MARVOMI-629599 format. One record per residue (C-alpha): x, y, z; chain. Coordinates in Angstrom, 2 decimals. Example, Ala and Ser with C-alpha at 12.3 -4.5 7.8 and 13.67 -1.06 7.14 Angstrom:
<atoms>
east;north;up;cadena
12.30;-4.50;7.80;A $
13.67;-1.06;7.14;A $
</atoms>
This chain:
<atoms>
east;north;up;cadena
21.10;-24.09;-7.03;A $
23.13;-26.83;-5.59;A $
27.24;-25.45;-5.27;A $
29.60;-26.70;-7.71;A $
31.66;-29.80;-6.86;A $
32.40;-30.50;-10.03;A $
31.89;-30.89;-14.15;A $
30.35;-34.53;-15.64;A $
32.67;-34.84;-18.39;A $
29.77;-36.00;-20.88;A $
27.33;-33.45;-20.71;A $
29.23;-30.24;-21.02;A $
30.72;-30.51;-24.26;A $
27.32;-31.40;-25.36;A $
25.43;-28.22;-23.74;A $
25.24;-26.26;-26.81;A $
24.35;-29.00;-29.44;A $
21.45;-29.92;-26.55;A $
20.20;-26.24;-27.21;A $
20.05;-26.48;-31.23;A $
18.37;-29.55;-31.14;A $
15.70;-28.50;-28.72;A $
15.35;-24.66;-30.60;A $
14.84;-27.25;-33.83;A $
12.23;-29.44;-32.48;A $
9.66;-27.48;-30.37;A $
7.50;-26.53;-33.79;A $
6.28;-29.73;-33.64;A $
6.62;-31.12;-30.00;A $
4.66;-28.05;-28.61;A $
1.42;-28.06;-31.18;A $
0.67;-31.38;-29.66;A $
0.34;-29.85;-26.38;A $
-3.02;-30.66;-24.60;A $
-4.35;-30.63;-21.37;A $
-6.93;-32.74;-19.30;A $
-9.92;-31.77;-17.68;A $
-8.30;-31.75;-14.14;A $
-5.99;-28.94;-15.76;A $
-3.10;-31.16;-16.46;A $
-0.94;-31.89;-19.38;A $
-1.75;-34.45;-21.71;A $
1.67;-34.64;-23.70;A $
5.05;-36.25;-23.41;A $
6.33;-36.13;-26.51;A $
8.88;-34.26;-26.10;A $
12.46;-33.46;-26.99;A $
14.76;-33.83;-23.97;A $
17.49;-31.74;-22.49;A $
19.66;-32.55;-19.51;A $
21.30;-30.55;-16.73;A $
24.07;-31.75;-14.48;A $
22.85;-31.02;-10.96;A $
26.95;-29.82;-10.08;A $
27.38;-28.23;-13.10;A $
27.34;-24.32;-13.08;A $
26.11;-23.37;-16.32;A $
22.73;-25.77;-15.97;A $
21.56;-26.24;-12.75;A $
18.69;-27.14;-10.59;A $
15.71;-25.37;-10.50;A $
12.34;-24.91;-8.11;A $
8.75;-23.40;-8.54;A $
6.21;-22.58;-6.42;A $
2.39;-23.08;-7.25;A $
-1.00;-22.12;-6.13;A $
-2.46;-25.19;-4.69;A $
-6.64;-26.24;-4.31;A $
-7.03;-24.46;-0.15;A $
-7.35;-27.10;2.77;A $
-8.95;-27.56;5.82;A $
-6.75;-26.27;8.83;A $
-7.20;-26.00;13.05;A $
-8.32;-22.53;13.61;A $
-5.85;-20.10;14.52;A $
-5.88;-17.79;17.52;A $
-8.17;-14.83;16.87;A $
-5.82;-11.71;15.44;A $
-8.43;-9.25;17.54;A $
-11.42;-9.69;20.35;A $
-14.00;-9.89;18.21;A $
-17.10;-7.26;17.88;A $
-14.64;-4.44;19.63;A $
-13.34;-2.11;18.46;A $
-10.83;1.32;19.48;A $
-11.54;4.51;18.21;A $
-9.88;7.83;18.62;A $
-11.31;11.06;18.34;A $
-9.07;14.12;17.73;A $
-10.51;16.27;20.84;A $
-12.37;15.06;23.75;A $
-15.69;16.84;22.67;A $
-17.35;13.80;20.99;A $
-21.00;13.88;19.75;A $
-21.89;9.83;19.18;A $
-25.09;11.08;17.30;A $
-22.80;12.26;14.37;A $
-21.76;8.33;13.35;A $
-25.21;7.30;14.36;A $
-25.52;5.55;10.43;A $
-22.64;3.27;11.00;A $
-23.45;2.32;14.48;A $
-26.66;1.03;13.66;A $
-24.92;-0.37;10.66;A $
-22.95;-2.73;13.28;A $
-25.19;-2.39;15.83;A $
-23.08;-0.94;18.62;A $
-24.16;-2.25;21.98;A $
-21.79;0.26;24.11;A $
-19.18;3.09;24.29;A $
-16.98;3.41;26.90;A $
-14.29;5.89;27.28;A $
-10.58;4.81;28.16;A $
-9.03;8.07;27.84;A $
-10.12;11.65;27.26;A $
-10.04;10.61;23.02;A $
-9.74;7.00;23.54;A $
-13.26;4.90;23.20;A $
-13.98;1.44;23.37;A $
-17.01;0.50;21.15;A $
-18.77;-2.84;21.66;A $
-21.20;-4.47;18.38;A $
-23.59;-6.80;18.66;A $
-23.38;-7.86;14.64;A $
-22.61;-11.09;14.25;A $
-18.77;-12.25;12.59;A $
-17.55;-8.76;11.74;A $
-14.29;-7.97;9.97;A $
-13.37;-5.93;12.36;A $
-10.68;-4.23;10.20;A $
-13.12;-3.51;7.51;A $
-15.16;-1.99;10.46;A $
-12.40;-0.02;11.60;A $
-11.35;1.65;8.27;A $
-14.70;2.40;7.85;A $
-15.20;4.02;10.93;A $
-12.06;5.71;10.18;A $
-13.60;7.47;6.96;A $
-15.53;9.60;9.16;A $
-14.34;13.22;9.47;A $
-15.22;13.25;13.51;A $
-12.61;10.28;13.86;A $
-9.05;10.90;14.37;A $
-8.29;6.61;13.84;A $
-10.09;3.38;14.25;A $
-8.18;-0.18;15.15;A $
-10.08;-3.34;16.03;A $
-8.58;-5.10;19.59;A $
-5.93;-6.91;18.76;A $
-4.48;-9.61;20.63;A $
-0.73;-10.07;22.27;A $
0.68;-12.69;23.02;A $
3.74;-13.86;24.21;A $
7.04;-14.32;21.16;A $
7.09;-17.38;19.93;A $
9.97;-19.47;19.04;A $
9.86;-23.28;17.78;A $
10.61;-26.17;19.21;A $
11.53;-28.36;16.35;A $
15.19;-30.01;18.01;A $
17.19;-29.04;14.89;A $
16.19;-25.48;14.93;A $
18.67;-23.39;16.73;A $
21.28;-25.28;13.84;A $
19.27;-23.02;11.34;A $
21.47;-20.26;11.43;A $
19.34;-18.59;8.14;A $
16.70;-17.92;10.54;A $
18.74;-15.42;13.01;A $
20.21;-13.97;10.10;A $
16.58;-12.98;8.37;A $
15.22;-12.08;11.53;A $
12.57;-14.78;11.41;A $
11.68;-15.22;15.13;A $
10.17;-11.28;14.66;A $
8.25;-11.79;11.43;A $
6.70;-14.77;13.00;A $
5.47;-12.60;16.06;A $
3.27;-11.46;13.22;A $
2.53;-14.00;10.54;A $
3.69;-18.04;10.42;A $
2.07;-18.42;6.93;A $
-1.02;-19.63;5.84;A $
-2.00;-22.91;3.90;A $
-3.79;-20.85;1.43;A $
-0.52;-19.39;0.14;A $
0.59;-21.97;-2.40;A $
4.00;-22.56;-3.19;A $
5.26;-24.74;-6.23;A $
8.90;-26.54;-6.34;A $
9.62;-27.26;-9.85;A $
12.35;-29.83;-9.02;A $
13.83;-33.26;-8.05;A $
10.02;-34.06;-5.93;A $
10.01;-33.62;-2.71;A $
9.49;-36.66;-0.27;A $
6.26;-36.65;-0.09;A $
5.67;-39.08;3.23;A $
9.01;-36.62;5.27;A $
7.67;-36.09;8.89;A $
8.17;-32.18;8.46;A $
6.90;-31.70;5.13;A $
3.59;-34.13;5.20;A $
1.36;-31.29;6.35;A $
2.30;-28.84;4.10;A $
2.15;-31.15;0.63;A $
-0.71;-30.46;-1.66;A $
-1.05;-33.59;-3.56;A $
-4.24;-33.51;-5.36;A $
-1.90;-30.57;-7.73;A $
1.32;-32.03;-7.32;A $
2.09;-33.95;-10.52;A $
5.69;-35.89;-11.98;A $
6.52;-34.46;-15.15;A $
9.58;-36.67;-15.88;A $
9.25;-38.90;-19.30;A $
12.87;-39.57;-20.72;A $
13.97;-42.30;-22.83;A $
16.21;-44.27;-21.01;A $
17.98;-46.71;-23.89;A $
19.23;-43.26;-25.00;A $
20.95;-42.62;-21.64;A $
22.36;-46.37;-21.59;A $
23.64;-46.10;-25.36;A $
25.31;-42.96;-24.02;A $
27.38;-44.44;-20.75;A $
24.61;-43.54;-17.93;A $
23.78;-46.15;-15.44;A $
19.87;-46.19;-14.31;A $
18.93;-46.16;-10.31;A $
16.81;-49.10;-9.39;A $
14.27;-47.05;-7.60;A $
14.29;-43.62;-9.85;A $
11.25;-43.41;-11.85;A $
12.19;-42.35;-15.84;A $
8.71;-42.80;-17.52;A $
5.04;-41.32;-17.84;A $
3.69;-38.53;-16.23;A $
1.43;-39.64;-13.06;A $
0.62;-37.89;-9.57;A $
3.27;-39.56;-7.34;A $
5.89;-37.06;-7.54;A $
8.65;-38.63;-5.24;A $
12.64;-36.94;-4.98;A $
15.33;-39.48;-5.38;A $
17.53;-36.44;-5.30;A $
17.24;-35.20;-2.15;A $
17.49;-31.71;-3.87;A $
13.61;-30.25;-4.18;A $
13.33;-32.16;-0.46;A $
15.71;-29.83;0.56;A $
14.54;-26.46;-1.13;A $
10.39;-27.12;-0.01;A $
11.80;-27.58;3.81;A $
13.37;-24.43;3.84;A $
10.29;-22.93;1.91;A $
8.10;-24.17;4.77;A $
9.05;-27.20;6.54;A $
6.22;-27.64;9.25;A $
7.39;-25.03;12.35;A $
6.75;-25.50;16.00;A $
5.96;-29.53;15.89;A $
8.15;-30.64;17.80;A $
10.16;-32.12;15.00;A $
12.92;-31.58;12.83;A $
13.65;-28.26;11.32;A $
11.36;-25.21;10.52;A $
10.88;-23.43;7.23;A $
10.64;-19.88;7.04;A $
6.87;-20.31;6.35;A $
5.42;-22.81;8.81;A $
1.92;-23.60;7.43;A $
2.33;-22.63;3.25;A $
0.83;-24.69;1.03;A $
4.30;-26.79;-1.17;A $
2.74;-28.55;-4.12;A $
5.65;-30.23;-5.82;A $
6.35;-30.81;-9.93;A $
8.68;-32.95;-10.52;A $
10.97;-32.44;-13.12;A $
13.95;-33.64;-12.67;A $
15.47;-37.00;-11.88;A $
18.72;-38.71;-10.71;A $
20.77;-40.87;-12.78;A $
24.70;-42.33;-12.60;A $
27.08;-41.07;-14.87;A $
31.11;-42.72;-13.69;A $
29.64;-43.92;-10.83;A $
28.39;-40.43;-9.46;A $
24.58;-39.59;-9.06;A $
23.71;-36.51;-10.81;A $
20.40;-34.78;-10.77;A $
19.48;-33.97;-14.27;A $
16.31;-31.99;-16.07;A $
15.29;-32.19;-19.81;A $
14.24;-29.04;-21.30;A $
10.58;-30.65;-22.48;A $
10.23;-31.42;-18.94;A $
11.11;-27.96;-18.00;A $
8.54;-26.21;-20.21;A $
5.98;-28.47;-19.47;A $
6.40;-27.88;-15.59;A $
6.46;-24.10;-16.37;A $
3.40;-24.50;-18.34;A $
1.51;-26.45;-15.70;A $
2.72;-23.35;-13.27;A $
0.83;-21.02;-15.66;A $
-2.15;-23.07;-15.55;A $
-2.60;-23.39;-11.90;A $
-1.69;-19.66;-11.34;A $
0.16;-20.22;-7.82;A $
1.21;-17.39;-5.63;A $
5.17;-18.21;-6.22;A $
7.35;-20.35;-8.34;A $
10.72;-20.94;-7.61;A $
13.48;-21.89;-9.94;A $
16.67;-23.01;-8.64;A $
17.85;-24.32;-11.59;A $
19.25;-22.39;-14.74;A $
22.07;-21.39;-17.71;A $
24.30;-18.78;-18.99;A $
22.19;-19.47;-22.23;A $
19.51;-17.25;-22.80;A $
16.46;-19.02;-24.58;A $
13.56;-16.50;-25.84;A $
11.28;-19.71;-25.87;A $
11.95;-19.69;-21.90;A $
11.46;-16.05;-21.70;A $
7.78;-16.49;-23.15;A $
7.08;-19.05;-20.62;A $
8.15;-17.02;-17.58;A $
6.42;-14.30;-18.95;A $
3.36;-15.93;-19.53;A $
3.81;-17.04;-16.12;A $
4.03;-13.71;-14.99;A $
0.88;-12.82;-16.55;A $
-1.13;-14.91;-13.77;A $
-0.04;-12.82;-11.04;A $
2.93;-15.37;-9.72;A $
6.03;-14.40;-7.92;A $
8.68;-16.25;-9.34;A $
12.32;-16.11;-7.77;A $
14.92;-18.10;-9.12;A $
18.94;-18.92;-8.12;A $
21.65;-16.73;-9.44;A $
23.96;-19.63;-9.99;A $
26.83;-20.57;-8.80;A $
29.76;-19.56;-10.80;A $
31.19;-16.63;-8.98;A $
30.12;-13.97;-12.08;A $
28.36;-11.15;-12.99;A $
27.40;-12.72;-15.91;A $
23.63;-12.84;-16.48;A $
22.25;-16.35;-15.44;A $
18.65;-17.45;-16.81;A $
16.04;-17.58;-15.60;A $
17.47;-15.73;-12.75;A $
18.57;-12.73;-15.03;A $
14.65;-12.23;-16.81;A $
12.87;-9.27;-15.98;A $
9.40;-11.57;-14.53;A $
11.58;-13.10;-12.28;A $
13.14;-12.44;-9.01;A $
17.21;-13.47;-8.61;A $
18.97;-14.42;-5.49;A $
22.60;-14.78;-4.15;A $
23.92;-16.41;-1.25;A $
25.40;-15.14;1.58;A $
27.74;-16.56;4.35;A $
27.21;-16.11;7.93;A $
29.10;-13.13;8.58;A $
26.78;-11.24;5.38;A $
29.62;-11.85;3.07;A $
28.73;-13.02;-0.66;A $
29.37;-16.56;-0.78;A $
32.69;-16.64;-3.16;A $
31.43;-19.45;-5.67;A $
27.84;-17.22;-5.60;A $
26.61;-15.15;-8.75;A $
26.04;-11.36;-8.26;A $
25.89;-7.89;-10.36;A $
23.40;-5.22;-10.97;A $
20.78;-8.03;-12.42;A $
20.83;-9.58;-9.42;A $
17.72;-8.47;-6.85;A $
18.85;-10.09;-3.32;A $
20.56;-12.04;-1.35;A $
19.58;-14.66;1.43;A $
21.59;-16.88;3.54;A $
22.69;-20.00;1.08;A $
25.85;-21.74;2.83;A $
25.51;-24.79;5.33;A $
21.83;-24.27;5.32;A $
20.19;-27.06;7.12;A $
16.69;-28.71;5.84;A $
14.52;-31.51;4.67;A $
16.28;-34.17;3.05;A $
15.29;-37.63;1.40;A $
14.29;-40.55;3.47;A $
12.79;-38.70;6.75;A $
16.32;-36.91;7.23;A $
17.98;-33.64;7.39;A $
20.92;-32.26;5.92;A $
22.99;-29.04;5.42;A $
23.82;-27.75;1.99;A $
24.78;-24.85;-0.14;A $
24.05;-22.86;-3.10;A $
22.35;-20.39;-4.19;A $
19.71;-23.41;-4.81;A $
19.30;-22.70;-0.77;A $
18.66;-18.78;-0.60;A $
15.96;-18.59;-3.23;A $
14.15;-20.55;-1.12;A $
14.79;-18.63;1.72;A $
13.48;-15.75;-0.41;A $
10.41;-17.93;-1.61;A $
9.41;-17.99;2.33;A $
9.67;-14.74;2.74;A $
7.43;-13.68;0.30;A $
4.82;-16.36;1.09;A $
4.92;-14.96;5.14;A $
3.99;-11.49;2.87;A $
1.60;-13.24;0.52;A $
0.15;-14.59;3.84;A $
-0.47;-11.50;5.66;A $
-1.83;-9.49;2.66;A $
-3.84;-12.26;0.38;A $
-5.53;-9.26;-1.56;A $
-2.29;-7.21;-2.73;A $
-1.23;-7.06;-6.53;A $
1.78;-8.82;-7.36;A $
3.83;-5.55;-8.21;A $
2.93;-4.62;-4.67;A $
3.77;-7.59;-3.50;A $
7.48;-6.93;-5.23;A $
7.61;-3.17;-3.92;A $
7.58;-4.65;-0.18;A $
10.07;-6.52;-0.89;A $
12.04;-4.03;-2.07;A $
11.58;-1.86;1.07;A $
12.62;-4.49;3.60;A $
16.54;-5.13;3.28;A $
19.70;-4.49;4.55;A $
22.57;-3.80;2.94;A $
25.40;-5.81;1.62;A $
28.89;-4.69;0.16;A $
28.73;-6.53;-3.45;A $
26.93;-5.20;-6.67;A $
23.31;-6.07;-6.27;A $
19.65;-4.45;-6.89;A $
18.43;-4.01;-3.16;A $
20.00;-5.95;-0.61;A $
19.35;-8.84;2.10;A $
15.86;-9.56;2.40;A $
14.37;-9.29;6.21;A $
11.38;-11.28;6.85;A $
10.63;-9.08;10.03;A $
10.43;-5.71;7.43;A $
8.61;-7.61;4.92;A $
5.86;-8.67;6.95;A $
5.61;-5.57;9.18;A $
4.80;-3.28;5.75;A $
1.81;-3.10;4.17;A $
0.38;-0.40;1.60;A $
-0.45;1.73;3.93;A $
3.36;2.66;4.43;A $
3.36;3.86;0.59;A $
0.12;5.54;0.45;A $
1.72;9.51;-0.46;A $
1.63;11.41;2.22;A $
-1.33;14.36;2.94;A $
-1.16;17.82;0.99;A $
-1.17;20.00;3.65;A $
0.07;23.45;1.88;A $
-1.56;23.79;-1.46;A $
-1.93;27.39;-2.40;A $
-3.73;29.49;-4.60;A $
-2.90;32.89;-6.65;A $
-4.99;34.54;-8.89;A $
-2.95;34.84;-12.65;A $
-4.02;37.19;-15.19;A $
-7.53;37.85;-13.31;A $
-8.87;34.72;-15.10;A $
-7.13;31.94;-14.21;A $
-5.77;30.16;-10.91;A $
-2.39;28.76;-10.55;A $
-2.08;25.60;-7.83;A $
0.62;25.20;-6.01;A $
1.69;22.51;-3.80;A $
5.42;20.81;-2.32;A $
5.94;17.62;-3.46;A $
5.53;14.85;-0.74;A $
7.36;11.01;-0.94;A $
5.86;8.51;-2.59;A $
3.82;10.28;-4.80;A $
4.05;10.01;-8.59;A $
1.65;11.98;-9.76;A $
-0.82;14.39;-8.55;A $
-4.39;14.77;-9.04;A $
-6.55;17.91;-8.88;A $
-10.19;17.87;-8.42;A $
-12.55;20.68;-8.58;A $
-16.26;21.48;-7.63;A $
-18.94;24.05;-6.90;A $
-19.32;23.30;-2.83;A $
-16.73;22.27;-0.58;A $
-18.03;19.49;0.59;A $
-16.81;17.01;-1.77;A $
-14.34;14.42;-1.84;A $
-11.77;13.27;-4.48;A $
-14.27;11.23;-6.61;A $
-13.93;10.68;-10.56;A $
-16.64;13.32;-11.63;A $
-14.53;16.10;-9.95;A $
-11.43;15.45;-11.45;A $
-10.17;18.10;-13.47;A $
-7.09;16.78;-14.23;A $
-3.60;15.04;-13.12;A $
0.14;16.10;-13.33;A $
3.62;15.01;-12.72;A $
4.39;18.17;-11.50;A $
3.54;19.86;-8.30;A $
1.75;22.25;-9.93;A $
-0.93;23.06;-12.25;A $
-3.01;26.02;-13.97;A $
-7.08;26.38;-13.92;A $
-7.48;28.70;-17.16;A $
-10.35;31.10;-17.82;A $
-12.08;29.61;-14.28;A $
-12.66;33.33;-13.00;A $
-15.65;34.97;-14.43;A $
-17.74;36.19;-11.77;A $
-20.33;33.58;-12.46;A $
-19.45;31.01;-9.70;A $
-17.40;29.99;-6.86;A $
-14.75;26.71;-7.20;A $
-13.02;24.90;-4.83;A $
-10.64;22.26;-5.37;A $
-8.47;19.12;-3.84;A $
-5.46;17.84;-4.49;A $
-4.16;14.03;-3.76;A $
-1.17;12.55;-4.29;A $
-1.03;8.92;-6.74;A $
1.66;6.26;-5.76;A $
2.70;4.02;-8.36;A $
-0.13;1.12;-7.42;A $
-2.68;4.00;-8.18;A $
-3.59;4.60;-4.44;A $
-4.41;8.00;-3.29;A $
-3.33;9.94;-0.50;A $
-6.09;11.88;1.59;A $
-7.42;15.48;0.41;A $
-5.00;17.98;0.63;A $
-6.45;21.46;2.13;A $
-9.19;22.81;0.70;A $
-8.26;25.76;-2.25;A $
-10.90;27.83;-2.66;A $
-11.90;30.42;-5.14;A $
-15.11;32.24;-3.86;A $
-17.47;34.62;-5.59;A $
-19.12;37.75;-3.91;A $
-21.90;39.29;-5.82;A $
-22.41;42.54;-3.27;A $
-25.33;45.34;-3.88;A $
-24.20;49.24;-3.44;A $
-26.30;51.49;-1.02;A $
-28.05;49.11;1.46;A $
-29.47;50.05;4.32;A $
-27.08;48.40;6.18;A $
-24.47;48.88;3.34;A $
-22.08;46.42;5.30;A $
-21.33;43.27;3.14;A $
-19.76;40.34;5.93;A $
-16.73;38.20;3.70;A $
-14.79;35.42;5.08;A $
-10.88;35.46;4.36;A $
-9.94;32.03;3.19;A $
-7.02;30.75;5.88;A $
-4.03;30.43;3.60;A $
-5.43;34.28;1.66;A $
-2.36;35.41;2.64;A $
0.13;32.91;0.75;A $
-1.85;34.73;-2.15;A $
0.45;37.91;-1.49;A $
-2.58;39.54;-0.02;A $
-1.33;40.58;3.82;A $
-2.64;44.14;4.65;A $
-6.50;45.23;4.60;A $
-5.45;48.20;1.26;A $
-3.99;44.63;-0.26;A $
-7.62;43.24;-0.51;A $
-8.78;46.33;-1.21;A $
-7.09;46.11;-4.17;A $
-8.14;42.43;-4.93;A $
-12.05;43.35;-4.11;A $
-11.76;46.63;-6.22;A $
-8.92;46.12;-8.78;A $
-5.87;48.82;-9.08;A $
-8.64;51.83;-9.54;A $
-11.37;51.10;-6.65;A $
-14.59;53.21;-6.88;A $
-14.74;56.60;-4.83;A $
-15.37;55.94;-1.21;A $
-14.86;51.89;-1.75;A $
-14.69;51.08;1.89;A $
-12.74;47.78;4.07;A $
-13.60;47.31;7.53;A $
-13.60;45.19;10.79;A $
-14.62;44.74;13.95;A $
-10.96;45.52;16.49;A $
-11.29;43.00;19.07;A $
-8.28;45.08;21.11;A $
-9.75;48.33;20.47;A $
-13.57;47.31;20.98;A $
-14.66;49.74;17.40;A $
-14.95;49.25;14.61;A $
-11.98;50.34;12.05;A $
-12.04;50.71;8.47;A $
-9.64;51.75;5.38;A $
-12.00;53.92;2.60;A $
-9.94;54.87;-0.75;A $
-10.82;58.45;-1.25;A $
-8.64;60.74;-3.84;A $
-6.17;57.84;-4.79;A $
-5.30;57.13;-1.41;A $
-6.93;54.80;1.11;A $
-7.56;56.90;4.18;A $
-7.35;54.71;7.40;A $
-5.27;52.95;9.37;A $
-3.96;50.26;7.90;A $
-3.83;46.82;9.58;A $
-2.21;43.04;8.90;A $
-5.06;40.61;8.25;A $
-5.10;37.85;10.36;A $
-6.33;34.08;9.61;A $
-9.88;33.51;8.83;A $
-10.58;36.86;9.46;A $
-14.30;38.22;9.08;A $
-14.01;41.31;7.48;A $
-16.89;44.08;5.65;A $
-17.06;45.86;2.53;A $
-19.02;48.63;1.82;A $
-18.71;49.26;-1.71;A $
-20.11;52.58;-3.79;A $
-21.63;50.72;-6.47;A $
-22.36;46.74;-7.22;A $
-19.79;44.75;-7.34;A $
-18.76;41.07;-8.17;A $
-15.26;39.53;-6.98;A $
-13.86;36.55;-6.10;A $
-11.36;35.61;-3.23;A $
-8.99;33.07;-4.04;A $
-6.84;31.18;-1.48;A $
-6.66;27.95;0.68;A $
-7.95;26.62;3.66;A $
-6.07;23.80;6.27;A $
-8.81;21.26;7.52;A $
-6.49;20.07;9.63;A $
-5.86;23.61;11.13;A $
-7.32;24.03;15.08;A $
-7.74;28.16;15.25;A $
-8.66;29.00;18.53;A $
-11.50;31.88;18.73;A $
-12.49;33.02;21.45;A $
-15.76;35.23;21.80;A $
-15.42;38.11;23.99;A $
-17.99;40.31;25.97;A $
-17.76;43.54;24.31;A $
-19.16;47.05;23.78;A $
-20.33;45.86;20.79;A $
-21.36;42.82;22.09;A $
-21.01;41.79;18.77;A $
-17.30;39.43;17.80;A $
-16.88;38.63;14.13;A $
-15.29;35.15;13.18;A $
-15.03;33.19;10.08;A $
-17.09;30.05;9.73;A $
-15.12;27.21;8.69;A $
-15.10;26.73;4.95;A $
-15.94;22.87;5.54;A $
-16.90;22.83;8.89;A $
-19.08;19.84;10.04;A $
-21.86;22.26;11.60;A $
-24.44;23.01;8.36;A $
-27.02;25.29;10.59;A $
-26.64;28.28;12.62;A $
-27.99;26.07;15.73;A $
-25.38;23.45;14.76;A $
-22.53;26.07;14.89;A $
-23.60;27.54;18.25;A $
-23.85;23.82;19.97;A $
-20.35;23.49;18.41;A $
-18.86;26.41;19.41;A $
-20.52;25.78;23.37;A $
-20.48;22.12;23.06;A $
-24.18;21.74;23.69;A $
-23.76;23.58;26.86;A $
-25.34;27.07;25.33;A $
-25.42;30.34;27.49;A $
-28.63;31.90;28.35;A $
-29.56;34.61;25.68;A $
-26.44;34.21;23.95;A $
-27.44;35.40;20.02;A $
-25.73;34.15;16.52;A $
-26.06;36.19;13.33;A $
-25.15;37.26;10.42;A $
-25.70;39.94;7.70;A $
-28.11;38.98;4.94;A $
-28.08;40.98;1.48;A $
-31.18;39.19;0.48;A $
-33.51;41.06;3.01;A $
-30.65;43.72;3.26;A $
-30.96;42.96;7.06;A $
-29.50;41.36;10.02;A $
-30.38;38.02;10.79;A $
-29.93;36.22;14.59;A $
-30.98;33.31;16.26;A $
-31.00;33.34;20.24;A $
-30.78;30.72;22.90;A $
-33.67;31.28;25.59;A $
-35.15;28.84;28.17;A $
-33.93;25.61;26.78;A $
-34.67;26.72;23.39;A $
-33.76;28.49;20.15;A $
-35.57;31.85;19.04;A $
-35.28;32.84;15.74;A $
-35.07;31.38;12.25;A $
-32.32;28.81;12.20;A $
-30.40;28.85;8.53;A $
-27.96;27.07;6.28;A $
-24.55;27.99;6.82;A $
-23.19;28.86;3.87;A $
-19.25;28.60;2.57;A $
-16.62;30.74;3.93;A $
-19.85;33.30;5.49;A $
-19.03;35.67;7.79;A $
-21.05;35.46;11.08;A $
-20.90;37.48;14.91;A $
-21.57;36.14;17.63;A $
-23.28;38.28;20.84;A $
-21.94;36.25;23.73;A $
-22.92;35.94;27.31;A $
-19.97;33.97;28.71;A $
-16.82;33.65;26.99;A $
-15.69;30.29;25.98;A $
-12.44;28.72;23.46;A $
-13.88;27.35;20.28;A $
-11.45;25.44;17.96;A $
-13.28;25.15;14.45;A $
-11.97;22.16;12.35;A $
</atoms>
């Protein structure tokens, strides 16, 4: 909207009459509206509505629409083709673990850059390395993956009048241009007085295939009212030449997307965005002064055309303090096409709503001066979304010229230009996500707004990954009523809800088939699940407003054990969940009550191998007491149980899959160092586990063993003379095992 300079004496008293006339005739008028096979409106029999360019109640508007895709010169590549940088969790990395991806993308070579970084080179043709990186990152043994991005010197456009465009420094355009300068596949429809179709700074960014002139007025009615027509203005018949005689639409278009870095004139906020001119306004003389006018029928035709084209952005630098339900209806239709609609907040210096900017489907923009103060004539208030520079904004003008103009009409296309950069950077993002990114890319102002001043650099730098909830690392499980499991976790940023997943194996992902429920609270009660029939495993994810989930939480465990009494060995080894103590079980005696209940059978025993004393240590239930030296349970400890009778019990706890818990197999007189197999280890067999511990360099005669209840025997596998001796076995979740080491080593189970 152009800043108010004066009021036309003819139109202002007639405004309310015109709105009433419009409402009266709309029923018959729009029943005849049709569209040609080309997608353009055929009907031009509309009631007239006029808006004066300098009138604060009814000002000009602009819109951005999606155009056909155009060929353009190949841009500088974002990354080196076929190269990927991979980060591993630690220096021990087995390439064979991701062999399926290596073959899929034809890995040619891998080179270690540092102890944790590798450079992969692929022979696959035309690979989208960002997608390749994303797929590698899904692998548990990959900490991060990234294309081999290219960096270049910071670019500032060489347009000769660029230094006079102060608004680019205000919104940090230069930093944004280092990352994104716009794309011709992003389209902005300028619904205005047209665009100068041959302007040297616009011609390469105009889509004249979709451009349209929707002005068709009754000139005699204007002559009869005392207006004078301009000789070179086009007043009648729709056509495909939306030439701008007024200059307002050309100025707005240049703010959005005057071609940048072309050694000509000025630079738009976006250098390459495609502009679709949609002319709905015209110039006419009233008492010797030129005005830009819009008729409501032409405006509504333009909105219908915007809806049909479904552009990326539609910008409206026009409006009124009068609310029209019909206008909102048309605006809402456009909103359903995922078009981002942006409008000037108006030049009344008021907090009163101004339409269509104040509609819920439209982003409204106030105007700032150079010092980030509100322009005194700019509207503001709780209904206004953003502020942007709007005073003395230099941009393109008719007749291949340039001109500085002021108004919220200038502030609105600044925001449209920023939004076009964001859409160019993230063309697959939803409308709601684009809107949310904009709300997070602001700096504060000292007057009332919903958000603040929009900044291009911040907006372009943000992505959906910045709003994905953090991973939950403190999922806790406790028993309740000996039948229910109560899950709790801390709230995480950006999570609006939480999804709880449950499976009967620890090797699962948060997928729909395992979804147990969704809650807005940071807790969940799984009722009746402890039934001594099976084990259950839990994961929780945070979900944001765009239905994007966080990484899976640490693993929650309700593990069932069935122990037989009076076996020959009579030592059943179990593995404590890593966060078992969160359930209030902190000492061996607590564990005894959890396993055997409040009244354990006589001679029930809990034991462990005590590495400090190099002996076995046990607690025995006798005469209503635990006899023996009680001890504090350790994280991931392997425990043995000697039940006097058959028993089923469930241990409830949780395990942090990211915990790096060092374990050092030691040489002892017992020569059996007991430890706990992580519940979700990537090792799947005894051989894998030994290779994992010793990094494929197993010392001679090292033994890994377990107690096997089904045969009432210990089962061992030994490394001897370059091969494994003994039967291999599959690891079980939470299994207690022992190692007879020949060489001490440090192992970090992940």
